[in-house]
VEXDREN-2710 file (C-alpha; in Angstrom, 1 decimal):
% VEXDREN-2710
k/r/px/py/pz
1/MET/-85.3/66.6/50.4
2/ASN/-87.8/68.0/53.5
3/LYS/-90.7/66.3/55.1
4/ASN/-93.9/67.1/52.9
5/SER/-91.6/65.9/49.5
6/THR/-90.6/62.7/51.4
7/HIS/-94.3/62.1/52.3
8/THR/-95.2/62.8/48.5
9/ALA/-92.3/60.8/46.9
10/LEU/-93.8/58.0/49.2
11/LEU/-97.6/57.8/48.2
12/TRP/-96.8/58.0/44.6
13/ILE/-94.3/54.8/45.2
14/VAL/-97.2/53.2/47.4
15/ALA/-99.4/54.5/44.7
16/ALA/-97.7/52.9/41.4
17/GLY/-97.3/49.4/43.3
18/PHE/-101.2/49.4/44.1
19/PHE/-101.6/50.3/40.4
20/MET/-99.3/47.3/39.4
21/GLN/-101.4/45.2/41.2
22/ALA/-104.9/46.3/40.1
23/LEU/-103.7/46.4/36.6
24/ASP/-102.5/42.5/36.5
25/THR/-105.8/41.7/37.6
26/THR/-107.8/42.9/34.9
27/ILE/-105.2/43.4/32.1
28/VAL/-104.9/39.5/31.8
29/ASN/-108.5/39.0/31.0
30/THR/-108.9/40.2/27.3
31/ALA/-106.0/39.1/26.5
32/LEU/-106.7/35.2/27.1
33/PRO/-107.6/34.3/23.9
34/SER/-104.8/35.3/22.4
35/MET/-102.4/33.6/24.7
36/ALA/-104.4/30.5/24.6
37/HIS/-103.7/30.4/21.0
38/SER/-100.1/31.0/21.7
39/LEU/-99.5/28.8/24.4
40/GLY/-101.6/26.0/22.2
41/VAL/-104.1/25.4/24.8
42/LYS/-108.2/26.3/24.8
43/PRO/-109.0/29.6/26.1
44/LEU/-110.9/28.2/29.2
45/ALA/-108.1/26.7/30.5
46/MET/-106.2/30.0/31.1
47/GLN/-108.2/30.2/33.9
48/SER/-105.3/28.2/36.0
49/ALA/-103.3/31.4/35.4
50/ILE/-105.6/34.0/37.0
51/VAL/-106.5/31.4/39.8
52/ALA/-102.9/30.8/40.6
53/TYR/-102.2/34.5/40.8
54/THR/-104.9/35.3/43.3
55/LEU/-104.6/31.8/45.1
56/THR/-100.9/32.6/45.9
57/MET/-101.6/36.4/47.3
58/ALA/-104.7/35.1/49.0
59/MET/-102.2/32.5/51.1
60/LEU/-99.3/35.1/51.3
61/THR/-100.9/38.1/52.7
62/PRO/-100.8/37.8/56.3
63/ALA/-97.2/37.3/56.2
64/SER/-96.7/40.6/54.8
65/GLY/-97.3/42.7/58.1
66/TRP/-95.4/40.2/59.8
67/LEU/-92.2/40.5/57.5
68/ALA/-92.4/44.2/57.4
69/ASP/-92.0/43.6/61.0
70/ARG/-89.6/41.5/61.4
71/PHE/-87.1/43.1/58.3
72/GLY/-88.5/46.3/58.0
73/THR/-91.2/48.1/55.2
74/ARG/-88.3/49.6/53.3
75/ARG/-86.7/46.2/52.4
76/VAL/-90.0/44.3/52.4
77/TYR/-91.4/46.6/50.0
78/PHE/-88.3/46.7/47.7
79/SER/-88.1/42.9/47.8
80/ALA/-91.9/42.7/46.8
81/ILE/-91.6/45.0/43.7
82/LEU/-88.6/43.3/42.8
83/ILE/-90.4/39.9/43.1
84/PHE/-93.3/41.0/41.3
85/VAL/-91.0/42.1/38.2
86/LEU/-89.0/39.0/38.0
87/GLY/-92.3/37.4/37.9
88/SER/-93.7/39.8/35.1
89/LEU/-90.6/39.0/33.3
90/CYS/-91.1/35.0/33.9
91/CYS/-94.7/35.6/32.5
92/ALA/-93.4/37.2/29.1
93/SER/-91.0/34.2/28.5
94/ALA/-93.5/31.5/29.2
95/HIS/-93.8/29.1/26.4
96/THR/-96.7/26.7/27.8
97/LEU/-99.4/27.0/30.3
98/GLY/-97.5/25.5/32.8
99/GLN/-94.6/27.9/33.1
100/LEU/-96.8/30.6/32.9
101/VAL/-98.9/29.3/36.2
102/ILE/-95.4/29.2/37.8
103/ALA/-94.4/32.3/36.7
104/ARG/-97.8/33.6/38.0
105/VAL/-97.5/31.7/41.4
106/LEU/-93.9/34.0/41.6
107/GLN/-95.9/37.4/40.7
108/GLY/-98.5/36.7/42.9
109/VAL/-95.8/36.1/45.8
110/GLY/-94.7/40.1/45.2
111/GLY/-98.7/41.3/44.6
112/SER/-99.0/39.9/47.9
113/MET/-96.9/42.3/49.5
114/LEU/-97.3/45.6/47.5
115/LEU/-100.6/46.8/48.9
116/PRO/-100.6/45.6/52.8
117/ILE/-96.9/46.6/53.1
118/GLY/-97.4/50.0/51.0
119/ARG/-100.7/50.8/53.1
120/LEU/-98.4/50.2/56.4
121/ALA/-95.7/52.0/55.2
122/VAL/-97.9/55.2/54.7
123/LEU/-99.6/54.3/58.4
124/ARG/-96.1/54.8/60.1
125/THR/-95.1/57.9/57.7
126/VAL/-97.7/59.8/57.3
127/ARG/-100.1/61.2/60.5
128/GLY/-103.0/62.7/61.6
129/GLU/-105.5/64.5/58.9
130/GLN/-102.9/63.7/56.3
131/TYR/-103.3/59.9/56.2
132/VAL/-106.9/60.2/55.2
133/SER/-105.9/61.9/52.2
134/ALA/-102.9/60.1/51.4
135/LEU/-105.5/56.9/51.5
136/ALA/-107.5/58.6/49.0
137/MET/-104.7/59.4/47.0
138/ILE/-103.7/55.7/47.1
139/SER/-107.3/54.4/46.3
140/ILE/-107.4/56.6/43.2
141/ALA/-104.5/54.3/41.8
142/GLY/-106.0/51.2/42.5
143/GLN/-109.9/52.3/40.7
144/VAL/-107.8/53.8/37.3
145/GLY/-106.1/50.1/37.4
146/PRO/-109.5/48.1/36.9
147/ILE/-110.5/51.1/34.3
148/VAL/-107.5/50.8/32.2
149/GLY/-106.8/47.2/32.4
150/PRO/-109.1/45.5/29.8
151/THR/-108.5/48.2/27.2
152/LEU/-104.8/48.4/27.5
153/GLY/-104.4/44.4/27.6
154/GLY/-106.6/44.5/24.0
155/TRP/-104.6/47.0/22.9
156/PHE/-101.1/45.4/23.7
157/VAL/-102.5/42.0/21.9
158/GLU/-103.1/43.7/18.6
159/ALA/-100.9/46.6/18.1
160/ALA/-97.9/44.3/19.6
161/THR/-98.3/40.6/21.1
162/TRP/-99.5/39.7/24.7
163/HIS/-96.2/39.5/26.4
164/TRP/-96.8/43.4/26.6
165/ILE/-99.1/42.8/29.2
166/PHE/-96.5/41.8/31.6
167/LEU/-93.7/43.5/30.3
168/ILE/-95.1/47.0/31.0
169/ASN/-94.6/46.1/34.6
170/VAL/-91.1/46.1/34.5
171/PRO/-90.3/49.8/34.0
172/ILE/-92.5/50.9/36.4
173/GLY/-91.4/48.4/38.7
174/LEU/-87.8/49.6/38.1
175/VAL/-88.7/53.2/38.8
176/GLY/-89.9/52.0/41.9
177/MET/-87.3/50.2/43.0
178/VAL/-85.2/53.0/42.6
179/ALA/-87.8/55.4/44.4
180/VAL/-88.1/52.9/47.2
181/HIS/-84.5/52.8/47.8
182/ARG/-84.1/56.6/47.4
183/TYR/-87.2/58.0/49.6
184/LEU/-88.1/55.3/52.3
185/PRO/-86.7/55.6/55.4
186/ARG/-84.2/53.0/56.4
187/GLU/-85.3/50.6/59.5
188/THR/-83.8/48.4/62.0
189/GLU/-84.9/45.1/62.2
190/SER/-86.9/44.9/65.2
191/SER/-87.9/41.6/67.4
192/ALA/-91.6/40.8/65.6
193/PRO/-93.3/38.1/67.7
194/PRO/-93.0/34.7/65.9
195/PHE/-95.1/34.4/63.1
196/ASP/-97.7/31.6/63.5
197/LEU/-96.5/29.2/60.3
198/ALA/-98.8/26.5/61.6
199/GLY/-102.0/28.5/61.8
200/CYS/-101.0/30.1/58.3
201/ALA/-100.3/26.7/57.0
202/LEU/-103.8/25.2/58.0
203/LEU/-105.5/27.7/56.1
204/SER/-103.6/27.9/53.3
205/LEU/-104.2/24.2/53.2
206/CYS/-107.8/24.6/53.6
207/MET/-108.0/27.5/50.8
208/LEU/-105.9/25.5/48.2
209/ALA/-108.2/22.4/49.0
210/PHE/-111.1/24.1/48.0
211/SER/-110.0/25.9/45.3
212/LEU/-108.6/22.5/43.5
213/ALA/-111.7/20.9/44.1
214/VAL/-113.5/23.4/42.4
215/ASP/-111.4/22.8/39.1
216/VAL/-112.1/19.3/38.9
217/PRO/-116.0/17.8/40.0
218/PHE/-117.5/17.8/36.7
219/GLU/-115.5/15.0/35.1
220/SER/-116.7/11.9/36.3
221/HIS/-113.5/9.7/36.7
222/ARG/-112.5/12.9/38.6
223/VAL/-115.3/13.3/41.3
224/GLY/-113.2/10.9/43.7
225/TRP/-110.6/13.8/43.7
226/SER/-112.8/16.5/44.3
227/SER/-114.5/14.9/46.7
228/GLY/-111.6/14.3/48.7
229/LEU/-110.2/17.6/48.5
230/PHE/-113.4/19.1/49.4
231/LEU/-112.8/17.0/52.8
232/LEU/-109.3/17.7/53.3
233/GLY/-110.2/21.9/53.2
234/PHE/-112.9/21.2/55.2
235/VAL/-110.8/19.2/58.0
236/ALA/-108.1/21.9/57.8
237/MET/-110.8/24.3/58.5
238/LEU/-111.9/22.5/61.3
239/ALA/-108.4/22.0/63.0
240/TYR/-107.8/25.7/62.7
241/VAL/-110.4/25.9/65.8
242/PRO/-109.2/24.0/68.5
243/TYR/-105.3/25.0/67.5
244/ALA/-106.1/28.6/67.6
245/ARG/-108.2/28.1/70.9
246/ARG/-104.7/26.7/72.4
247/ARG/-102.3/29.1/71.1
248/ARG/-101.4/32.3/72.9
249/ASP/-101.3/34.6/69.6
250/PRO/-102.8/32.5/66.5
251/LEU/-102.9/34.3/63.0
252/PHE/-106.2/35.1/63.5
253/LYS/-108.3/35.1/67.2
254/LEU/-111.6/33.2/67.3
255/SER/-113.1/36.3/68.9
256/LEU/-113.4/38.0/65.4
257/PHE/-116.3/35.7/65.3
258/GLY/-117.9/37.3/68.2
259/GLU/-118.6/39.9/66.1
260/PRO/-122.0/38.8/64.5
261/ASN/-121.8/41.3/61.4
262/PHE/-117.9/40.2/60.7
263/SER/-119.0/36.6/60.4
264/VAL/-122.2/37.2/58.3
265/GLY/-120.2/39.5/56.2
266/LEU/-117.6/37.2/55.6
267/ILE/-119.7/34.7/54.0
268/GLY/-121.4/36.9/52.4
269/ASN/-118.5/38.3/51.0
270/LEU/-117.4/35.2/49.8
271/VAL/-120.7/33.7/48.4
272/CYS/-121.8/37.1/46.6
273/ARG/-118.2/37.9/44.7
274/ILE/-118.2/34.2/43.1
275/GLY/-120.6/35.6/40.6
276/SER/-118.8/39.1/40.8
277/SER/-115.5/37.6/40.2
278/ALA/-116.6/35.4/37.2
279/VAL/-117.8/38.3/35.1
280/PRO/-114.9/40.1/34.2
281/PHE/-113.3/36.4/33.4
282/LEU/-116.4/35.6/31.4
283/VAL/-117.5/38.5/29.4
284/PRO/-114.6/39.5/27.3
285/LEU/-114.3/35.8/26.2
286/LEU/-118.4/35.7/25.6
287/MET/-117.1/38.9/23.3
288/GLN/-114.1/37.7/21.3
289/LEU/-115.3/33.9/21.1
290/GLU/-119.0/33.9/20.4
291/LEU/-119.8/37.6/19.7
292/GLY/-117.1/38.2/17.1
293/TYR/-115.4/41.2/19.0
294/THR/-111.5/42.0/18.8
295/PRO/-109.1/42.3/21.7
296/LEU/-109.2/45.8/21.9
297/GLN/-113.0/46.0/21.6
298/SER/-113.9/43.6/24.0
299/GLY/-111.5/45.6/26.2
300/LEU/-113.4/49.2/25.5
301/MET/-116.5/47.4/25.9
302/MET/-115.6/46.9/29.6
303/LEU/-115.0/50.3/30.4
304/PRO/-119.0/51.2/30.5
305/ALA/-118.6/49.1/33.7
306/ALA/-115.1/50.7/35.4
307/LEU/-116.6/54.1/35.0
308/ALA/-120.4/53.3/36.1
309/GLY/-118.2/51.9/39.3
310/THR/-116.4/54.9/39.8
311/VAL/-118.7/57.4/39.7
312/ALA/-121.4/55.0/41.9
313/LYS/-119.1/55.2/44.9
314/ARG/-120.2/58.4/46.1
315/TRP/-123.7/57.3/46.4
316/ILE/-123.4/54.3/48.9
317/ALA/-123.0/56.6/52.1
318/PRO/-126.2/58.7/51.3
319/LEU/-128.1/55.6/50.5
320/ILE/-126.9/53.7/53.3
321/ARG/-128.0/56.4/55.7
322/ARG/-131.2/56.2/54.7
323/TYR/-131.9/52.8/54.2
324/GLY/-129.5/50.8/56.2
325/TYR/-126.9/48.3/55.4
326/ASP/-130.0/45.5/55.5
327/MET/-132.2/46.7/53.2
328/PHE/-129.4/48.4/50.9
329/LEU/-127.5/45.1/50.8
330/LEU/-130.8/42.9/50.1
331/PHE/-131.9/45.5/47.1
332/ASN/-128.3/45.8/45.9
333/THR/-127.2/42.4/45.9
334/LEU/-130.5/41.7/43.6
335/VAL/-129.5/44.5/41.0
336/VAL/-125.6/42.7/40.8
337/GLY/-127.1/39.3/40.7
338/GLY/-129.8/39.8/38.4
339/SER/-127.2/42.3/35.8
340/ILE/-124.8/38.5/35.9
341/VAL/-127.9/36.8/35.0
342/GLY/-128.7/39.6/32.1
343/PHE/-125.5/38.8/30.3
344/ALA/-126.9/35.2/29.4
345/LEU/-129.2/37.0/27.1
346/ILE/-126.2/39.1/25.0
347/THR/-126.1/37.9/21.6
348/ARG/-125.0/38.7/18.2
349/ASP/-128.1/40.4/17.9
350/THR/-128.2/42.2/20.4
351/PRO/-127.9/46.3/20.1
352/LEU/-124.2/47.5/21.5
353/VAL/-126.3/50.0/23.9
354/VAL/-127.9/47.5/25.6
355/GLU/-124.5/45.6/26.1
356/ALA/-123.3/48.7/27.4
357/VAL/-126.5/49.6/29.7
358/ILE/-126.3/46.3/31.5
359/LEU/-122.5/46.6/31.7
360/ALA/-122.9/49.8/33.4
361/ILE/-125.7/48.4/35.6
362/PHE/-123.4/45.9/36.8
363/GLY/-120.6/47.9/37.5
364/ALA/-122.0/50.6/39.4
365/ALA/-124.2/48.1/41.8
366/ASN/-120.7/46.1/42.2
367/SER/-118.8/49.0/43.3
368/MET/-121.4/49.8/45.8
369/GLN/-121.8/46.2/46.5
370/PHE/-117.7/45.6/47.3
371/ALA/-117.9/49.1/49.4
372/ALA/-121.1/48.3/51.6
373/MET/-119.5/44.9/52.2
374/ASN/-116.3/45.8/53.2
375/SER/-117.9/48.2/55.2
376/VAL/-120.3/46.3/57.6
377/THR/-117.6/43.3/58.0
378/LEU/-115.2/45.3/59.4
379/LYS/-116.9/48.1/61.2
380/GLY/-117.9/46.3/64.4
381/LEU/-114.2/45.0/65.1
382/SER/-112.4/46.4/67.9
383/HIS/-109.3/48.3/68.1
384/GLU/-107.2/45.0/68.6
385/ASP/-109.2/42.9/65.9
386/ALA/-109.1/45.3/63.2
387/GLY/-105.6/44.1/61.7
388/GLY/-106.2/40.8/62.2
389/GLY/-110.0/41.1/60.7
390/ASN/-109.0/43.1/57.8
391/SER/-106.2/40.4/56.9
392/LEU/-108.3/37.7/57.2
393/PHE/-110.9/39.4/55.0
394/SER/-108.4/40.3/52.3
395/MET/-108.1/36.3/52.0
396/VAL/-111.4/35.8/51.5
397/GLN/-111.4/38.5/49.0
398/MET/-108.9/37.1/46.7
399/LEU/-110.2/33.3/47.7
400/ALA/-113.6/34.5/46.1
401/MET/-111.7/36.1/42.9
402/GLY/-110.0/32.7/42.6
403/LEU/-113.5/30.7/42.9
404/GLY/-115.5/32.7/41.2
405/VAL/-112.8/32.1/37.9
406/SER/-113.0/28.6/38.1
407/ILE/-116.6/28.0/38.8
408/GLY/-117.5/30.4/35.9
409/GLY/-115.1/28.3/33.5
410/ALA/-116.0/24.7/34.7
411/LEU/-119.9/25.8/34.0
412/VAL/-118.8/27.0/30.3
413/LYS/-117.1/23.6/29.8
414/VAL/-119.9/21.7/31.3
415/PHE/-122.8/23.0/29.7
416/SER/-121.0/23.6/26.4
417/GLU/-120.4/20.1/26.4
418/GLN/-124.0/19.0/27.1
419/SER/-125.6/21.1/24.4
420/SER/-122.5/21.0/22.1
421/ALA/-122.7/24.9/21.9
422/THR/-120.5/27.0/23.5
423/ALA/-123.0/30.1/23.5
424/MET/-125.5/27.7/25.4
425/GLY/-122.6/27.0/28.0
426/PHE/-121.7/30.9/28.6
427/ARG/-125.2/31.9/28.9
428/MET/-126.1/28.6/31.6
429/ALA/-122.6/29.9/33.6
430/PHE/-124.1/33.5/33.7
431/VAL/-127.3/32.1/35.1
432/CYS/-125.7/30.0/37.1
433/VAL/-122.9/32.4/38.9
434/GLY/-126.1/35.1/39.0
435/VAL/-127.7/32.9/41.1
436/ILE/-125.3/32.0/43.3
437/THR/-124.7/36.1/43.9
438/LEU/-128.2/36.4/44.5
439/GLY/-128.6/33.6/47.0
440/SER/-126.0/36.0/49.2
441/ALA/-129.0/38.3/49.8
442/LEU/-130.3/35.6/51.9
443/ILE/-127.1/35.6/54.0
444/PHE/-127.1/39.8/54.0
445/ARG/-130.7/39.3/55.7
446/GLN/-128.7/38.3/59.1
447/ILE/-127.0/41.7/59.2
448/LYS/-127.5/43.3/62.8
449/GLU/-128.4/46.8/62.1
450/ALA/-127.9/47.8/65.4
451/ALA/-124.5/47.0/65.7
452/VAL/-123.3/48.8/62.6
453/VAL/-122.8/52.4/62.9
454/ALA/-124.1/54.6/59.7
455/PRO/-121.2/56.1/57.4
456/GLN/-120.8/59.5/57.7
457/GLY/-118.6/60.2/54.6
458/THR/-117.9/57.9/51.8
459/VAL/-118.3/53.9/53.1
END
């Protein structure tokens, strides 16, 4: 097989891995009520299955690059697909929510390595101008996953059972493992620098404590536990600072925060993504539990958001060049937050076209928001800090996804109990997470525009 054929095969392998990871973050949402009924729990209790997956990926993502350097890209990528497939089989075999959560953790272990190691494999194999085209192809797979995920999940529930939303990963993964074994070049083990296990443990403890604290703060008899978890997370975060200052090669260098827009972008991303991540979890539940939609119908209703987001990506670069990052993010954040609040107005009497328009506005604005936030956060980093900054940024993204689901679900429970009406619980939850997103506009006002180079192509 010639070099071009090997490169093509590699891109398809990485794209398939990225597709599986992206698909699995969205395909579950429309199946949650059916899964909850099968497992004998309330639909909102299913949020733990989503949080377990995203939090596991957040904690293990920093280790992926070191594993690839230590044991070889080919071997680790093969193992990542294998673990992901085994996790998917365990998810499909779960008979209780606890079993499903454990299986999702296993799935998250594999998922945490699929994208970063796949991207690393492409970087080490494809050179020059072909690298940009290669990343473009891989990104398409990431865009297709969220588009087809909700609809595919709804269709599986109605045509077969919810178990197939996990079993679909098995044939894709098996083909991927065969392709990795055949096409990825063999590598010898290298003497990678020691991994900062203690630093990773501190940051993982911080994320885990904060995530668990959000799940329990609204029940009076558990407020003490929640406060203690928040304190533990805060202490772990503070402890990392002197630790990283003393260590020669910490997991994340403190110099990263010397770039002002990185700090602003990181905090803004965390706050903004809480609302954006709550929407894919709450909207399908609202449609099925309150509006009478079937799983397939609720999945199809998510298409306007996904398609509008794909189309809107081409608008980002010219808008930022014209208005700058600060003005663009200020206005666009208001649109994202406002559209999330708009979901609170949807009732059984709302015309279908109005629902579709709100979803499309959210999808378009949210897509541009993510791209602009990613760009402004990472653009100013030096070459030596780019790898660590990107890894920390990925951790924060995954953490925000889990927090969004946890906060959104908790708010629905609280307001539903207070008003004795689930519909009111959903409305107030959308208002609250929308306001949280709107609050991130104040953070983005701190962006130093002079430190950011306007994008010349896509962001």
